Structures are given as structure tokens and as C-alpha cells.
N, C-alpha and C positions, 0 to 999 in steps of 0.2 A: 544447472545451477543456484536459479533462482528458485525452484522446488525445492531442493535442497535446503534452501535457507530459510525458507517457507516452513517446512517438516519441523526442523530443530529450532525454531523461535530464534533465530539469529538476526542482528541487525541486518539490514540490505548493504549487498555490497556499493563500491563506488566504483564506476566502469568513466575512466578517462580515455579519450580518443585523439590522438593527434596525428600528425604527416607521419611519423615513423612509428607509431605502435600502438595498441591499446592495453591498456593495465586496468588492471581489474583487483581492488582491496577487498580481503575478505575479513571481516571481524569475528572475533570468539563471543561467545553469549553473551548476551546484557538481558536483563529484564526492560519489559516497556517501560516501566515506570523511570530507568535510567536512561534512557533516549532520549535526544534531545531533539526541540522541532524537527529539524533539519532530518537527521535520522529518521525519525516518523512518519515523514512526509514522503521520502525515499522509500521506506515500506510498501507506506501505502498503495505509492504508484508502482511498483513491481506486483505487487498483489493485485490490483487490476489488471497489470499484464498477464499475468500467468493464466488468471480469471479469465480474460479472456479470448486469450490463443486456445485454450481448453473448452470453447464454447459455452463460457459462463460470464454472471458479471459479478462486480465486486455490491456487497452488499454490507451495511451496519455489522451484520452478522456475522459475515465470511470475515472480517475485519478483527471483530473480536477475537475470533477462533485462531486466526494468524498471531495475535499477540499474546492469546494465554490468556485475556482479559475474561473476568466474570461478566454473566449477563446483565447484570446491575450495571456495570460502565458502560451504557450505550450513548451516554451524554459525552463520557468521554472518547469514545469513537466516532462519534459524531463530530467532533471540534478536529480530530487527526482528519477525516474526510473532508472538511470544510478548509482546511490550510490546505488541504494537497488542492481541492480547487482552487482555490485563491493564487495559488502559487502557477496554475496551469496544467497540471498536468493530469488531471483527470477532470470527465465532465458528466453531468447524469445523462444515464440512454434515453430518456423522456424526459424534459423538464417539467413536464406537466403531473408528473405524477407527486401521490401525494410524497410528503418528506418519509412517514412511516415504509413506504412500500418502495422508495427511490432505488435506482441498481447506476451503478457507475461503470464507466468503460475509461480506457485509456485515450488523452487528450488525440491521437493521430488515428484512433479507431473512427 
């Protein structure tokens, strides 16, 4: 589900787990420019999860590719990553790395 969401550059699904059931809400295509902060953070988190389980790491470049952003949007991708770090959803793999070479992993990794 997550890989197909990324392939088609869809907003990240919302997963809700209760005692009785799990509900997943999928969304139609929406350009990253129309996504709100919460949608971008959710997409960034799931992107880091997908990269991690495929033995890779999220980077600014991989996130730009996920959103279909132009290379010149480095600062926008950095902002989304910063928002996701502040939300506690991802963390730097090695906090001592220079920002230009930073790699990120899900908070639970």
C-alpha cells in the first residue's frame, strides 16, 4: 500500500487502529503544493518507513523524488523533514553528519 502510494505520488494514507478494527483511508492524487502540513509529515514518515524496510534511508533527495519536486526545492523538502523530526516521527540516522549528507530513519528504528 505504501509503495503504491509513493509510486503514484498520492497523499499518505491515514491508518486508525481501535480495539475492534483497523481502518485505512486512501486519498486521491493531490500535488504536494496542495498538501497541508499534517499530510506532508505523514507522507514523509511513511516514506522513511518504506526506505528503512528496503534497507535504505530517507534523504532530502529521496523525499523530493517522492513528492515529485524539482531539485531546486531543497529548502522546502528540508522544511518537511524538519517538521517530521519535530513531530517525533523520524530522526537522523547519525546526528553528527553534516546537514547536506543527513539520512533519516523512522523514530522506532
